[in-house]
PyMOL Python script that loads the backbone (N, CA, C, O; Angstrom):
from pymol import cmd

cmd.read_pdbstr("""\
ATOM      1  N   MET A   1     144.112  92.831  76.940  1.00  0.00           N
ATOM      2  CA  MET A   1     143.231  93.508  77.869  1.00  0.00           C
ATOM      3  C   MET A   1     143.581  93.023  79.278  1.00  0.00           C
ATOM      4  O   MET A   1     143.673  91.823  79.534  1.00  0.00           O
ATOM      5  N   THR A   2     143.771  93.982  80.178  1.00  0.00           N
ATOM      6  CA  THR A   2     144.148  93.625  81.547  1.00  0.00           C
ATOM      7  C   THR A   2     142.908  93.205  82.344  1.00  0.00           C
ATOM      8  O   THR A   2     141.771  93.384  81.907  1.00  0.00           O
ATOM      9  N   ILE A   3     143.162  92.659  83.491  1.00  0.00           N
ATOM     10  CA  ILE A   3     142.069  92.220  84.373  1.00  0.00           C
ATOM     11  C   ILE A   3     141.248  93.439  84.803  1.00  0.00           C
ATOM     12  O   ILE A   3     140.021  93.363  84.865  1.00  0.00           O
ATOM     13  N   ASP A   4     141.906  94.555  85.097  1.00  0.00           N
ATOM     14  CA  ASP A   4     141.176  95.754  85.506  1.00  0.00           C
ATOM     15  C   ASP A   4     140.261  96.252  84.383  1.00  0.00           C
ATOM     16  O   ASP A   4     139.129  96.665  84.637  1.00  0.00           O
ATOM     17  N   GLU A   5     140.743  96.213  83.170  1.00  0.00           N
ATOM     18  CA  GLU A   5     139.925  96.624  82.031  1.00  0.00           C
ATOM     19  C   GLU A   5     138.726  95.692  81.857  1.00  0.00           C
ATOM     20  O   GLU A   5     137.613  96.128  81.562  1.00  0.00           O
ATOM     21  N   ARG A   6     138.979  94.426  82.045  1.00  0.00           N
ATOM     22  CA  ARG A   6     137.882  93.457  81.932  1.00  0.00           C
ATOM     23  C   ARG A   6     136.845  93.676  83.027  1.00  0.00           C
ATOM     24  O   ARG A   6     135.642  93.604  82.778  1.00  0.00           O
ATOM     25  N   LEU A   7     137.322  93.945  84.244  1.00  0.00           N
ATOM     26  CA  LEU A   7     136.403  94.206  85.353  1.00  0.00           C
ATOM     27  C   LEU A   7     135.599  95.481  85.103  1.00  0.00           C
ATOM     28  O   LEU A   7     134.396  95.525  85.358  1.00  0.00           O
ATOM     29  N   ASP A   8     136.274  96.516  84.602  1.00  0.00           N
ATOM     30  CA  ASP A   8     135.566  97.757  84.277  1.00  0.00           C
ATOM     31  C   ASP A   8     134.486  97.505  83.223  1.00  0.00           C
ATOM     32  O   ASP A   8     133.360  97.989  83.339  1.00  0.00           O
ATOM     33  N   ARG A   9     134.843  96.759  82.222  1.00  0.00           N
ATOM     34  CA  ARG A   9     133.884  96.459  81.149  1.00  0.00           C
ATOM     35  C   ARG A   9     132.701  95.638  81.687  1.00  0.00           C
ATOM     36  O   ARG A   9     131.544  95.887  81.348  1.00  0.00           O
ATOM     37  N   LEU A  10     133.023  94.671  82.522  1.00  0.00           N
ATOM     38  CA  LEU A  10     131.982  93.842  83.130  1.00  0.00           C
ATOM     39  C   LEU A  10     131.068  94.689  84.021  1.00  0.00           C
ATOM     40  O   LEU A  10     129.852  94.499  84.032  1.00  0.00           O
ATOM     41  N   THR A  11     131.658  95.612  84.760  1.00  0.00           N
ATOM     42  CA  THR A  11     130.877  96.502  85.624  1.00  0.00           C
ATOM     43  C   THR A  11     129.947  97.374  84.787  1.00  0.00           C
ATOM     44  O   THR A  11     128.783  97.560  85.144  1.00  0.00           O
ATOM     45  N   GLU A  12     130.444  97.903  83.691  1.00  0.00           N
ATOM     46  CA  GLU A  12     129.615  98.726  82.805  1.00  0.00           C
ATOM     47  C   GLU A  12     128.444  97.922  82.246  1.00  0.00           C
ATOM     48  O   GLU A  12     127.317  98.414  82.179  1.00  0.00           O
ATOM     49  N   ARG A  13     128.717  96.704  81.854  1.00  0.00           N
ATOM     50  CA  ARG A  13     127.652  95.851  81.316  1.00  0.00           C
ATOM     51  C   ARG A  13     126.616  95.537  82.391  1.00  0.00           C
ATOM     52  O   ARG A  13     125.411  95.521  82.137  1.00  0.00           O
ATOM     53  N   HIS A  14     127.123  95.289  83.601  1.00  0.00           N
ATOM     54  CA  HIS A  14     126.226  94.996  84.711  1.00  0.00           C
ATOM     55  C   HIS A  14     125.325  96.202  85.006  1.00  0.00           C
ATOM     56  O   HIS A  14     124.124  96.038  85.219  1.00  0.00           O
ATOM     57  N   GLU A  15     125.893  97.394  85.020  1.00  0.00           N
ATOM     58  CA  GLU A  15     125.111  98.608  85.256  1.00  0.00           C
ATOM     59  C   GLU A  15     124.076  98.826  84.156  1.00  0.00           C
ATOM     60  O   GLU A  15     122.938  99.203  84.436  1.00  0.00           O
ATOM     61  N   ALA A  16     124.466  98.591  82.919  1.00  0.00           N
ATOM     62  CA  ALA A  16     123.534  98.738  81.794  1.00  0.00           C
ATOM     63  C   ALA A  16     122.397  97.727  81.919  1.00  0.00           C
ATOM     64  O   ALA A  16     121.235  98.060  81.683  1.00  0.00           O
ATOM     65  N   LEU A  17     122.730  96.506  82.287  1.00  0.00           N
ATOM     66  CA  LEU A  17     121.709  95.469  82.466  1.00  0.00           C
ATOM     67  C   LEU A  17     120.772  95.830  83.611  1.00  0.00           C
ATOM     68  O   LEU A  17     119.559  95.646  83.506  1.00  0.00           O
ATOM     69  N   THR A  18     121.322  96.337  84.691  1.00  0.00           N
ATOM     70  CA  THR A  18     120.513  96.747  85.835  1.00  0.00           C
ATOM     71  C   THR A  18     119.533  97.842  85.436  1.00  0.00           C
ATOM     72  O   THR A  18     118.362  97.797  85.813  1.00  0.00           O
ATOM     73  N   GLN A  19     120.007  98.823  84.677  1.00  0.00           N
ATOM     74  CA  GLN A  19     119.124  99.896  84.217  1.00  0.00           C
ATOM     75  C   GLN A  19     118.028  99.357  83.304  1.00  0.00           C
ATOM     76  O   GLN A  19     116.874  99.776  83.393  1.00  0.00           O
ATOM     77  N   SER A  20     118.389  98.439  82.440  1.00  0.00           N
ATOM     78  CA  SER A  20     117.394  97.845  81.530  1.00  0.00           C
ATOM     79  C   SER A  20     116.318  97.099  82.306  1.00  0.00           C
ATOM     80  O   SER A  20     115.133  97.197  81.990  1.00  0.00           O
ATOM     81  N   VAL A  21     116.729  96.365  83.305  1.00  0.00           N
ATOM     82  CA  VAL A  21     115.772  95.606  84.118  1.00  0.00           C
ATOM     83  C   VAL A  21     114.872  96.567  84.891  1.00  0.00           C
ATOM     84  O   VAL A  21     113.670  96.329  85.004  1.00  0.00           O
ATOM     85  N   GLU A  22     115.438  97.646  85.423  1.00  0.00           N
ATOM     86  CA  GLU A  22     114.624  98.627  86.141  1.00  0.00           C
ATOM     87  C   GLU A  22     113.592  99.273  85.210  1.00  0.00           C
ATOM     88  O   GLU A  22     112.437  99.452  85.596  1.00  0.00           O
ATOM     89  N   LEU A  23     113.999  99.616  84.008  1.00  0.00           N
ATOM     90  CA  LEU A  23     113.059 100.184  83.034  1.00  0.00           C
ATOM     91  C   LEU A  23     111.970  99.178  82.679  1.00  0.00           C
ATOM     92  O   LEU A  23     110.796  99.534  82.584  1.00  0.00           O
ATOM     93  N   LEU A  24     112.358  97.943  82.486  1.00  0.00           N
ATOM     94  CA  LEU A  24     111.391  96.893  82.168  1.00  0.00           C
ATOM     95  C   LEU A  24     110.397  96.716  83.311  1.00  0.00           C
ATOM     96  O   LEU A  24     109.201  96.539  83.077  1.00  0.00           O
ATOM     97  N   LEU A  25     110.889  96.764  84.537  1.00  0.00           N
ATOM     98  CA  LEU A  25     110.021  96.629  85.704  1.00  0.00           C
ATOM     99  C   LEU A  25     109.019  97.774  85.765  1.00  0.00           C
ATOM    100  O   LEU A  25     107.834  97.541  86.000  1.00  0.00           O
ATOM    101  N   ARG A  26     109.474  99.005  85.557  1.00  0.00           N
ATOM    102  CA  ARG A  26     108.566 100.156  85.578  1.00  0.00           C
ATOM    103  C   ARG A  26     107.521 100.047  84.470  1.00  0.00           C
ATOM    104  O   ARG A  26     106.341 100.320  84.687  1.00  0.00           O
ATOM    105  N   THR A  27     107.961  99.654  83.301  1.00  0.00           N
ATOM    106  CA  THR A  27     107.038  99.508  82.174  1.00  0.00           C
ATOM    107  C   THR A  27     106.005  98.428  82.466  1.00  0.00           C
ATOM    108  O   THR A  27     104.820  98.602  82.181  1.00  0.00           O
ATOM    109  N   THR A  28     106.450  97.326  83.027  1.00  0.00           N
ATOM    110  CA  THR A  28     105.548  96.225  83.360  1.00  0.00           C
ATOM    111  C   THR A  28     104.532  96.660  84.406  1.00  0.00           C
ATOM    112  O   THR A  28     103.352  96.323  84.303  1.00  0.00           O
ATOM    113  N   GLU A  29     104.979  97.406  85.413  1.00  0.00           N
ATOM    114  CA  GLU A  29     104.058  97.897  86.442  1.00  0.00           C
ATOM    115  C   GLU A  29     103.030  98.848  85.836  1.00  0.00           C
ATOM    116  O   GLU A  29     101.844  98.777  86.159  1.00  0.00           O
ATOM    117  N   ALA A  30     103.487  99.738  84.959  1.00  0.00           N
ATOM    118  CA  ALA A  30     102.564 100.670  84.303  1.00  0.00           C
ATOM    119  C   ALA A  30     101.561  99.912  83.444  1.00  0.00           C
ATOM    120  O   ALA A  30     100.373 100.236  83.441  1.00  0.00           O
ATOM    121  N   ASN A  31     102.032  98.911  82.722  1.00  0.00           N
ATOM    122  CA  ASN A  31     101.135  98.105  81.880  1.00  0.00           C
ATOM    123  C   ASN A  31     100.126  97.342  82.731  1.00  0.00           C
ATOM    124  O   ASN A  31      98.955  97.235  82.367  1.00  0.00           O
ATOM    125  N   SER A  32     100.577  96.817  83.850  1.00  0.00           N
ATOM    126  CA  SER A  32      99.667  96.085  84.740  1.00  0.00           C
ATOM    127  C   SER A  32      98.570  96.990  85.265  1.00  0.00           C
ATOM    128  O   SER A  32      97.408  96.592  85.338  1.00  0.00           O
ATOM    129  N   SER A  33      98.939  98.206  85.631  1.00  0.00           N
ATOM    130  CA  SER A  33      97.945  99.172  86.110  1.00  0.00           C
ATOM    131  C   SER A  33      96.944  99.505  85.008  1.00  0.00           C
ATOM    132  O   SER A  33      95.740  99.578  85.254  1.00  0.00           O
ATOM    133  N   GLN A  34      97.442  99.702  83.813  1.00  0.00           N
ATOM    134  CA  GLN A  34      96.549 100.038  82.695  1.00  0.00           C
ATOM    135  C   GLN A  34      95.645  98.861  82.352  1.00  0.00           C
ATOM    136  O   GLN A  34      94.474  99.057  82.025  1.00  0.00           O
ATOM    137  N   ILE A  35      96.165  97.658  82.422  1.00  0.00           N
ATOM    138  CA  ILE A  35      95.347  96.464  82.150  1.00  0.00           C
ATOM    139  C   ILE A  35      94.226  96.349  83.186  1.00  0.00           C
ATOM    140  O   ILE A  35      93.089  96.026  82.841  1.00  0.00           O
ATOM    141  N   ALA A  36      94.547  96.613  84.443  1.00  0.00           N
ATOM    142  CA  ALA A  36      93.525  96.554  85.491  1.00  0.00           C
ATOM    143  C   ALA A  36      92.452  97.608  85.238  1.00  0.00           C
ATOM    144  O   ALA A  36      91.260  97.335  85.382  1.00  0.00           O
ATOM    145  N   ARG A  37      92.873  98.802  84.866  1.00  0.00           N
ATOM    146  CA  ARG A  37      91.912  99.881  84.570  1.00  0.00           C
ATOM    147  C   ARG A  37      91.039  99.504  83.368  1.00  0.00           C
ATOM    148  O   ARG A  37      89.826  99.712  83.384  1.00  0.00           O
ATOM    149  N   ASN A  38      91.665  98.951  82.335  1.00  0.00           N
ATOM    150  CA  ASN A  38      90.899  98.529  81.157  1.00  0.00           C
ATOM    151  C   ASN A  38      89.884  97.445  81.512  1.00  0.00           C
ATOM    152  O   ASN A  38      88.770  97.444  80.989  1.00  0.00           O
ATOM    153  N   ALA A  39      90.259  96.537  82.386  1.00  0.00           N
ATOM    154  CA  ALA A  39      89.336  95.478  82.806  1.00  0.00           C
ATOM    155  C   ALA A  39      88.120  96.078  83.511  1.00  0.00           C
ATOM    156  O   ALA A  39      86.992  95.631  83.307  1.00  0.00           O
ATOM    157  N   GLU A  40      88.362  97.104  84.351  1.00  0.00           N
ATOM    158  CA  GLU A  40      87.251  97.783  85.020  1.00  0.00           C
ATOM    159  C   GLU A  40      86.327  98.450  84.001  1.00  0.00           C
ATOM    160  O   GLU A  40      85.104  98.353  84.102  1.00  0.00           O
ATOM    161  N   LEU A  41      86.922  99.122  83.026  1.00  0.00           N
ATOM    162  CA  LEU A  41      86.120  99.802  82.006  1.00  0.00           C
ATOM    163  C   LEU A  41      85.327  98.808  81.158  1.00  0.00           C
ATOM    164  O   LEU A  41      84.181  99.073  80.796  1.00  0.00           O
ATOM    165  N   ILE A  42      85.930  97.683  80.847  1.00  0.00           N
ATOM    166  CA  ILE A  42      85.232  96.653  80.066  1.00  0.00           C
ATOM    167  C   ILE A  42      84.038  96.124  80.844  1.00  0.00           C
ATOM    168  O   ILE A  42      82.953  95.954  80.287  1.00  0.00           O
ATOM    169  N   ALA A  43      84.236  95.865  82.132  1.00  0.00           N
ATOM    170  CA  ALA A  43      83.134  95.372  82.959  1.00  0.00           C
ATOM    171  C   ALA A  43      82.013  96.409  83.036  1.00  0.00           C
ATOM    172  O   ALA A  43      80.835  96.061  82.957  1.00  0.00           O
ATOM    173  N   LYS A  44      82.381  97.680  83.190  1.00  0.00           N
ATOM    174  CA  LYS A  44      81.394  98.754  83.244  1.00  0.00           C
ATOM    175  C   LYS A  44      80.640  98.854  81.916  1.00  0.00           C
ATOM    176  O   LYS A  44      79.418  99.001  81.901  1.00  0.00           O
ATOM    177  N   ASN A  45      81.363  98.777  80.820  1.00  0.00           N
ATOM    178  CA  ASN A  45      80.723  98.837  79.498  1.00  0.00           C
ATOM    179  C   ASN A  45      79.800  97.643  79.283  1.00  0.00           C
ATOM    180  O   ASN A  45      78.724  97.788  78.703  1.00  0.00           O
ATOM    181  N   ALA A  46      80.207  96.481  79.739  1.00  0.00           N
ATOM    182  CA  ALA A  46      79.371  95.287  79.588  1.00  0.00           C
ATOM    183  C   ALA A  46      78.049  95.472  80.333  1.00  0.00           C
ATOM    184  O   ALA A  46      76.997  95.049  79.854  1.00  0.00           O
ATOM    185  N   THR A  47      78.108  96.103  81.502  1.00  0.00           N
ATOM    186  CA  THR A  47      76.896  96.378  82.273  1.00  0.00           C
ATOM    187  C   THR A  47      75.983  97.341  81.508  1.00  0.00           C
ATOM    188  O   THR A  47      74.771  97.141  81.436  1.00  0.00           O
ATOM    189  N   HIS A  48      76.584  98.377  80.945  1.00  0.00           N
ATOM    190  CA  HIS A  48      75.785  99.339  80.172  1.00  0.00           C
ATOM    191  C   HIS A  48      75.191  98.691  78.924  1.00  0.00           C
ATOM    192  O   HIS A  48      74.038  98.947  78.576  1.00  0.00           O
ATOM    193  N   ILE A  49      75.961  97.872  78.268  1.00  0.00           N
ATOM    194  CA  ILE A  49      75.467  97.196  77.065  1.00  0.00           C
ATOM    195  C   ILE A  49      74.298  96.276  77.416  1.00  0.00           C
ATOM    196  O   ILE A  49      73.304  96.221  76.693  1.00  0.00           O
ATOM    197  N   ALA A  50      74.425  95.560  78.524  1.00  0.00           N
ATOM    198  CA  ALA A  50      73.330  94.673  78.952  1.00  0.00           C
ATOM    199  C   ALA A  50      72.065  95.484  79.225  1.00  0.00           C
ATOM    200  O   ALA A  50      70.963  95.055  78.884  1.00  0.00           O
ATOM    201  N   ALA A  51      72.225  96.645  79.835  1.00  0.00           N
ATOM    202  CA  ALA A  51      71.061  97.506  80.099  1.00  0.00           C
ATOM    203  C   ALA A  51      70.442  97.980  78.789  1.00  0.00           C
ATOM    204  O   ALA A  51      69.219  98.011  78.656  1.00  0.00           O
ATOM    205  N   LEU A  52      71.275  98.347  77.825  1.00  0.00           N
ATOM    206  CA  LEU A  52      70.765  98.777  76.525  1.00  0.00           C
ATOM    207  C   LEU A  52      70.047  97.645  75.799  1.00  0.00           C
ATOM    208  O   LEU A  52      69.042  97.877  75.126  1.00  0.00           O
ATOM    209  N   VAL A  53      70.551  96.439  75.930  1.00  0.00           N
ATOM    210  CA  VAL A  53      69.901  95.279  75.310  1.00  0.00           C
ATOM    211  C   VAL A  53      68.510  95.090  75.914  1.00  0.00           C
ATOM    212  O   VAL A  53      67.545  94.826  75.197  1.00  0.00           O
ATOM    213  N   ARG A  54      68.415  95.228  77.243  1.00  0.00           N
ATOM    214  CA  ARG A  54      67.096  95.083  77.898  1.00  0.00           C
ATOM    215  C   ARG A  54      66.120  96.147  77.391  1.00  0.00           C
ATOM    216  O   ARG A  54      64.954  95.850  77.131  1.00  0.00           O
ATOM    217  N   VAL A  55      66.598  97.380  77.250  1.00  0.00           N
ATOM    218  CA  VAL A  55      65.737  98.460  76.743  1.00  0.00           C
ATOM    219  C   VAL A  55      65.296  98.153  75.314  1.00  0.00           C
ATOM    220  O   VAL A  55      64.124  98.312  74.973  1.00  0.00           O
ATOM    221  N   ALA A  56      66.236  97.714  74.482  1.00  0.00           N
ATOM    222  CA  ALA A  56      65.912  97.398  73.085  1.00  0.00           C
ATOM    223  C   ALA A  56      64.906  96.252  73.013  1.00  0.00           C
ATOM    224  O   ALA A  56      63.969  96.299  72.216  1.00  0.00           O
ATOM    225  N   GLU A  57      65.093  95.228  73.837  1.00  0.00           N
ATOM    226  CA  GLU A  57      64.157  94.104  73.842  1.00  0.00           C
ATOM    227  C   GLU A  57      62.774  94.562  74.308  1.00  0.00           C
ATOM    228  O   GLU A  57      61.755  94.136  73.764  1.00  0.00           O
ATOM    229  N   SER A  58      62.750  95.424  75.308  1.00  0.00           N
ATOM    230  CA  SER A  58      61.477  95.944  75.809  1.00  0.00           C
ATOM    231  C   SER A  58      60.753  96.732  74.719  1.00  0.00           C
ATOM    232  O   SER A  58      59.547  96.570  74.537  1.00  0.00           O
ATOM    233  N   HIS A  59      61.469  97.568  74.004  1.00  0.00           N
ATOM    234  CA  HIS A  59      60.878  98.341  72.915  1.00  0.00           C
ATOM    235  C   HIS A  59      60.402  97.420  71.782  1.00  0.00           C
ATOM    236  O   HIS A  59      59.342  97.629  71.192  1.00  0.00           O
ATOM    237  N   ASP A  60      61.202  96.417  71.504  1.00  0.00           N
ATOM    238  CA  ASP A  60      60.829  95.475  70.448  1.00  0.00           C
ATOM    239  C   ASP A  60      59.545  94.745  70.825  1.00  0.00           C
ATOM    240  O   ASP A  60      58.654  94.577  69.992  1.00  0.00           O
ATOM    241  N   ASN A  61      59.452  94.310  72.084  1.00  0.00           N
ATOM    242  CA  ASN A  61      58.247  93.628  72.552  1.00  0.00           C
ATOM    243  C   ASN A  61      57.039  94.567  72.492  1.00  0.00           C
ATOM    244  O   ASN A  61      55.944  94.155  72.107  1.00  0.00           O
ATOM    245  N   ARG A  62      57.242  95.819  72.871  1.00  0.00           N
ATOM    246  CA  ARG A  62      56.144  96.803  72.832  1.00  0.00           C
ATOM    247  C   ARG A  62      55.678  97.034  71.397  1.00  0.00           C
ATOM    248  O   ARG A  62      54.478  97.066  71.127  1.00  0.00           O
ATOM    249  N   ILE A  63      56.625  97.194  70.482  1.00  0.00           N
ATOM    250  CA  ILE A  63      56.284  97.403  69.067  1.00  0.00           C
ATOM    251  C   ILE A  63      55.566  96.178  68.524  1.00  0.00           C
ATOM    252  O   ILE A  63      54.569  96.306  67.812  1.00  0.00           O
ATOM    253  N   SER A  64      56.066  94.990  68.856  1.00  0.00           N
ATOM    254  CA  SER A  64      55.404  93.758  68.393  1.00  0.00           C
ATOM    255  C   SER A  64      53.993  93.669  68.941  1.00  0.00           C
ATOM    256  O   SER A  64      53.078  93.233  68.243  1.00  0.00           O
ATOM    257  N   GLY A  65      53.814  94.082  70.190  1.00  0.00           N
ATOM    258  CA  GLY A  65      52.484  94.060  70.794  1.00  0.00           C
ATOM    259  C   GLY A  65      51.550  95.043  70.106  1.00  0.00           C
ATOM    260  O   GLY A  65      50.389  94.728  69.843  1.00  0.00           O
ATOM    261  N   LEU A  66      52.056  96.226  69.817  1.00  0.00           N
ATOM    262  CA  LEU A  66      51.237  97.232  69.125  1.00  0.00           C
ATOM    263  C   LEU A  66      50.870  96.780  67.722  1.00  0.00           C
ATOM    264  O   LEU A  66      49.747  97.006  67.271  1.00  0.00           O
ATOM    265  N   GLU A  67      51.790  96.154  67.039  1.00  0.00           N
ATOM    266  CA  GLU A  67      51.535  95.667  65.686  1.00  0.00           C
ATOM    267  C   GLU A  67      50.525  94.520  65.712  1.00  0.00           C
ATOM    268  O   GLU A  67      49.731  94.369  64.783  1.00  0.00           O
ATOM    269  N   GLY A  68      50.555  93.718  66.768  1.00  0.00           N
ATOM    270  CA  GLY A  68      49.623  92.597  66.896  1.00  0.00           C
ATOM    271  C   GLY A  68      48.205  93.044  67.192  1.00  0.00           C
ATOM    272  O   GLY A  68      47.254  92.323  66.891  1.00  0.00           O
ATOM    273  N   GLN A  69      48.049  94.220  67.775  1.00  0.00           N
ATOM    274  CA  GLN A  69      46.725  94.744  68.113  1.00  0.00           C
ATOM    275  C   GLN A  69      46.008  95.335  66.903  1.00  0.00           C
ATOM    276  O   GLN A  69      44.787  95.488  66.915  1.00  0.00           O
ATOM    277  N   GLN A  70      46.751  95.659  65.883  1.00  0.00           N
ATOM    278  CA  GLN A  70      46.140  96.314  64.719  1.00  0.00           C
ATOM    279  C   GLN A  70      45.409  95.345  63.855  1.00  0.00           C
ATOM    280  O   GLN A  70      44.839  95.735  62.836  1.00  0.00           O
TER     281      GLN A  70
END
""", "prot")
cmd.dss("prot")
cmd.show_as("cartoon", "prot")
cmd.util.cbc("prot")
cmd.orient("prot")
């Protein structure tokens, strides 16, 4: 194998590696964006769940109070 052939082969490998890294970077950026969005949704859901817990506790207290009056 001549030096030119080796350089061509090395260049091809370098280009393939560059493309792989670019794809990995795009995928990582997309994943980071989705993770941030998921974190927002989790926080929002946690707020809603806490509100539902308060409603359930309020109803439970009301039912217990009504049962205690009988």
